[in-house]
ZADRENLO-419853 format. One record per residue: residue in one letter; y, x, z of N, C-alpha, C in turn. Coordinates in steps of 0.1 Angstrom, whole numbers, plus 5000, padded with zeros to 4 digits. Example, Ala and Ser with C-alpha at 12.3 -4.5 7.8 and 13.67 -1.06 7.14 Angstrom:
// ZADRENLO-419853
A494351325078495551235078496751325078;S497851285071498951375071500051295079;
This chain:
// ZADRENLO-419853
M785432920288786432970279787732890281;E787632760282788732670284789532700297;K788632730307789232760320790032890319;S789532990312790233120310791533100303;I791533010293792832990285793832920295;L793332820302794232750312794832840322;Y794032940327794433030337795533120332;R795333170319796333250313797633180311;K797533050306798732970304799532950317;G798732930328799332910341800133040346;I799633150344800333280347801533300339;A801433270326802533280317803733190321;S803333060324804332970329805033010341;A804233070351804833110363805833230361;L805533320352806433430349807633380342;I807533280333808733220326809633160337;I809033080346809933020356810633120365;L809833230369810533330377811633400370;F811433430357812533490349813733400348;I813533270346814633180345815433170358;F814633170369815333160383816133290385;M815633400381816433530383817633530375;S817533480363818633480353819733390359;V819333270364820333170369821033230381;S820233300390820833350402821833460399;Q821533540389822533650385823733600379;S823633490371824833430364825633340373;S825033270383825833170390826433220403;G826033330408826633380420825633470428;T826133520440825233610448824333530456;I823033540454822033480462821133590467;A821033600480820233710486819933670500;K819233750507818833720521819433820530;K820033770541820633860551820233800565;S819633880573819133830586818233710584;N817333720573816433610570817133470568;K818433480564819133350561819733360547;L819833250540820333250526821833270526;I822233360518823733380516824133310504;F825133220506825633130495826633210486;S827033150476828033210466829333240474;E829933350470831233390475832233360464;N832933240466833733190455835133150459;S835533200471836933170476837833290474;T839133280477840033390476841033390487;I841333510492842433520502843433620496;C844733580498845833660493847033640501;G848033730499849233720506850133840505;F851233850513852133960512852234030526;T852334160526852634230539854134280538;T854834250549856234280549856734340562;D857834410562858434460574859134350582;F858834340595859334230603860834230604;E861434350604862834370606863634350593;T863134410583863934410570863434310560;G862134270561861634180551861134260538;E861234390538860834470527859334470526;P858734480514857334490512856734620518;I855534610523854834730528853634760519;E853734880513852734930503851635000510;E850434990505849235050510848935010524;A849234890528848734840541847234810539;N846434850549844934820548844734690554;I844134590546843834460550842334440553;C842034370564840634350568840434200572;F839334140568838934000572837534010576;F837133940587835833930592835433790593;I834433750585834033600583832633580587;Q832333460592831033420595830833280588;D829733270580829533140574828633050582;D828432930577827732830585826232860588;Q825732960581824333010584824333120594;G825433170598825533280608825633410602;N825733420588825833550582827233600583;H827433730585828733800587829133880574;Y830433870571830933930559832234010564;D832334130559833534220561834234240548;Y835534210547836234230535837434320537;E837734410528838834510530839534530516;T840834550517841634580505842934650509;W843834680499845134740502846134660495;S847334660501848534600494849134690483;N849734630473850334710462851834740465;E852534780455853934820457854834700461;T854434580458855234460461854734410475;G853834470481853234420494852134310492;F851834280479850834180476849434240477;Y848534150483847134190483846334070479;I845134090474844233980470842734020473;I841933930479840533950480839833840474;E839133860463838333760456836933760460;N836233650456834733640459834533650474;V835233560481835133550495834133440499;A833333460509832433350513833133250522;A832833120520833333020529832833030543;G833733000552833233010566834433020576;Y834133070587835133090598835533230599;C836833260597837333400599837733410613;H836933490621837233500635838233610638;E838433710629839433810631839933860618;Y841233890617841733950605843034030609;G843434130600844534210604844934310593;A845934390597846434500588846934610596;H846834730590847534850596848034930585;A849234990588849935080578850635190586;S850935290579851635410585853035370589;G853335400602854635360607854835230613;Y853635150614853735020619852634990630;H852934900638851934850648850834770641;F849634780647848534700641848934550642;Y848634480631848734340630847334280631;W847134190641845834140644845933990648;K845133910641845133770644843733710644;E843533590648842233520648842333380642;N841133330639840933190636841533140623;I840833150612841133090600839833030594;D839932900589838832840582839032860567;I837932910560837932930546836932830540;G837432750531836632650524836032700511;E835032620506834432660493835432650482;N835432750473836432750461837832730465;E838232780477839532760482840332900481;T841632880478842533000479843432990491;V843333080500844033080513845133190513;W846333150515847433250516847633290531;V847633420533847833470546848833590545;N850133560549851133660549851233730562;M851533860562851533940574852834010575;S853533990586854834050589854634150600;M854734280597854334390606855534450613;Y855434480626856434540634856434690632;P857634750628857734900627857734960641;F857335090641857435170654858935190656;Q859335180669860735200672861035350675;P862335390672862635530675862535560690;E861935680692861635730706862835820710;T863935760713865135840717865335860732;S864435800740864535810754863335890760;K863335920773862235990779862035950793;V860835970798860535960812859936090816;C860336140828859936280832859936280847;G859336390852859336410867858336510871;Y857936510884857036610889855936540897;V854736600897853536550904853236650915;Y853236600928853036690939851736640947;D851236740955850236700965850936650977;N850636530981851336470992851136531006;F849936601007849636671020850236811021;T850236881010850737021010852137031005;G852536940996853836940990853937030978;K852737090974852637180963852537100950;P853037160939852837100926851437090922;I851036980914849736960909849737000894;F848937100891848837140877847737050870;N848037020857847136950848846736810853;A847736750860847536600863847736530850;S847036410849847136330837848136220839;L849036210830850036100830849836010818;F849935880821849635780811850835680811;L851335650798852535570796852035440788;H852435330793852335200786853735150783;W854135150770855535120767855534990758;W856234890762856434770754857934780748;D857934780735859334800728860034670728;I861134660721862034550721861434430714;H860334450707859534340701858334310709;S858234360721857034350730855734410724;Q855934500715854734570709854334690718;L853034700721852634800731852234930724;T852735040730852435180725851935260737;Y850835330735850335420746850735560743;N850935640754851235780753850635850765;G850535980764849936050776850236200775;T850236260786850436410787849836460800;T850036590802849636650815850736730821;S850636750834851736830841851436980839;D852537050839852437200838852237260851;K852237400852852037470864853037440875;N854137390872855137350881855037200885;G854037130880853836990882854736900873;F855536960864856436890856855736820844;Y856236700840855736630828856936560822;T856836530809857836450801857136380790;M857536260787857036180776858236100769;N858136090756859136020749858835870747;L859835790746859735650743861035590739;G861035460736862335400731862735290741;A863635210736864135100745863034990747;G863034930759862034830762861734840777;H860434820781860034840795858734910795;F858334980806857135060806856535070820;D855335110820854635150832854135300830;V854135370841853635510840852735540852;S851635610850850735640861850335790861;A849835840872849435980874848035980880;E847236070875845836080880845436230880;K844536260889843936400890842636390897;W841636460891840336460897840436500912;G839836420921839936450935841036390942;Y841936320935843136260941843036110938;I843836030946843935890944845135870934;G844835800923845835780913846935690918;E848035700911849235630915849935570903;L850235440904850935370893852335330897;S853235360888854635320889855035230877;Y855435110880855535010869856734930869;H856934860857858034770855859434840855;Y859534930847860835000845861434960832;E862734920832863434890820864135020815;I864235040802864835160797865635130784;S866735190782867535170770867435290761;D868035280749868035390740868835510746;N868335630743869035760747869135770762;E868135710770868235720784867035800789;T867235870801866235950807866035900821;I864735870825864435810838863435910844;W863735950857862936050864862035970874;I860736000873859735940882858836050887;N858936070900858036170907856836100913;F855736170914854536120920854036220931;S853636160943853036240954851636180956;L850636250952849236200952848536250965;D847836150970846936180982845536220977;K845036320983843636360980842736260985;E841636240977840536150982839936210995;L839936340996839336411008840236521012;I840536531025841436631030840736711041;V840636841040840036931050841137011056;D841137011069842237091076841537171088;I842037291091841537371102842637351113;L842237281124843137251135843237371144;K842137441145842037561154841137661148;P841637791147842837841152844037821142;K845237821147846437821139847037961140;N848237981135848938111135849338141150;G848638231156848938271170847938361175;I848138411187847138501194846338411204;Y845038421203844138341212843338431221;Y843338391233842538461244841838361252;K840538381254839638291261839838151256;N839838141243839838011236841137931236;E842237991241843537931242844538011235;M845537951228846638021222847638061233;I847838191234848838241244850238261239;I850338281226851638311220851538281205;P852538221199852538211184852638341177;F852038351165852138471157852138441143;Y852238541134852338521120851038481113;F849938521120848538481115847638471127;P846438421126845638401137844938541142;I845038571155844438681161843538621173;I842338651172841338601182840738711191;I840838691204840238791213839138711221;G837938751218836838681225836338561217;P835438481223834938361217836138251215;V835838171205836838061202836137941195;D836637821198836037701192836837681179;L836137671168836737641155836737481154;E837937421153838037281152838437241138;I837637151132837937111118838236961118;D839136921109839436781107839236751092;V838436641089838136601076838536451075;T839436421065839936281063839536231050;L838836121049838436061037839335941034;N840235961024841135851020840535751011;S839635791002839035700992837835770986;G837035690980835935750972834635760979;I833735850975832435860980832435930994;P831635871003831635931017831136071017;I831436141029831036281031829536281034;D828936381028827536401031827336501043;H828036611043828036701054829236801053;V829536861064830636961065830037101068;E830337201060829737331062830737431066;I830437521076831237631080830637761075;L831537841068831037971064832038081070;I831438191074832238301079831838421070;D832838481063832638591054831538561044;G831538431039830638391029829238351033;I829038361046827638331052827738191059;S826838101055826837971061826437981076;K827237921084826937931099826437801105;Y826937681099826537561105826837441095;N826037341095826337221087826337101097;F827537031096827736911104827436791096;T826736691102826536561095827336451102;T827836481114828736381121829836451128;E830836381132831936431140831536441154;P832236521162833336611159832836741152;Y833736801144833336921137833937041145;I833137081155833637201163832437301164;Y832837421160831837531160832237641170;H831437671179831737781189831437911183;W832437991180832238121174832338231185;N831138281188831138391198830438511193;E830338521180829738641174830638761175;K830038871179830839001180830639081168;T831739131162831639211150832539341152;P831939441160832739551164833239641152;L832539631141832939721129833739651119;R834039521121834839441112835639341120;F836939351117837839271125838539151117;R838639171104839239071095838138991089;H838338851090837238761085837838651077;K837038591069837438481061836638361066;L837438251070836738131074836838031062;E835837961059835837871048835037741052;I835737631051835237501055835037421042;I833837361040833537281028833037151032;A833737041027833236901029832436871017;H831136841018830336811006830136661005;R830136620992829836480988828836480977;N828036380977827036360966827736300955;Y827536350943828036300930829536290930;A830236370937831736370937832136520940;S833436540938834036670941834036710955;D833736830959833836880972835236920975;E835536940988836936980992836737101002;S837537201001837437311010838737361015;K838737441025839937501031839537641036;E840337741033840137881037841237931046;L840838031055841738081064841338231068;M842238321067841938461071842338481085;V841438541093841738561108841338701111;W841938751123841538871129840838841142;K839638901144838938871156838439001163;F838639011176838239131183837339081195;F836239151196835239121207834638981206;
């Protein structure tokens, strides 16, 4: 009987102690576990003003963020917004090391800094002066061409890196139209511009200075990663495998050797080169020289389409077509 009474008293005492512990934890601060580590009270404060770098005027509704790690390795993310005076305040902040903090607001470049120590029960002032976007009164424009054919390249990607008068970086991009033309706006400062296209070697043009209300023309001539050319036949009349006279298009009398040139400027190597005549595969080359002896007679058909395809694994193929007339 006595043991039963003692057992009940022990349970009651344990419950009372647990209740007191929970009450103290709720009233004295946040105590919880995160990543199996104890999170201590968040009792510090961060505050400050956000202002325009050029005018000193307050910036309203700037989004403020702080990322803190305490001594136990726990991570805290804090966020708030500035009011109409540019003032912001974040209360109940954990002590520790702030490895990144910053602000962003409409019409301004991102403000981003590192390394602040936050002590227990400390109020830390962090003012942020933000650079406004500069007026884009200037432009860079030009054309993008195929360096081998001289033809315009449609839908090439153009990328602009522009550092304004405060050395703040802005990115811009566009694509070329059917004439190979592109244009992008920017302001005073300096910039780099590059052109890229699938199957071509990209080109970078850099370190240009530009003033307000100025237009700078920059053209690009891109080399293909892979170039396919038909060396023979060319425009002319062929007899017994030799050109006897130039002509407006190829005319072949009798057998002829089809000679192909494939140039790899960059990228993944060629797997094989395929020759098709009127859509029918005739031969696949795995090594040079790429020469196919065409002696097939087609008495009921004289106009033919030659197609040469250079195949690559896991990369774009390249092809070349040519219409010819062949007799006997």
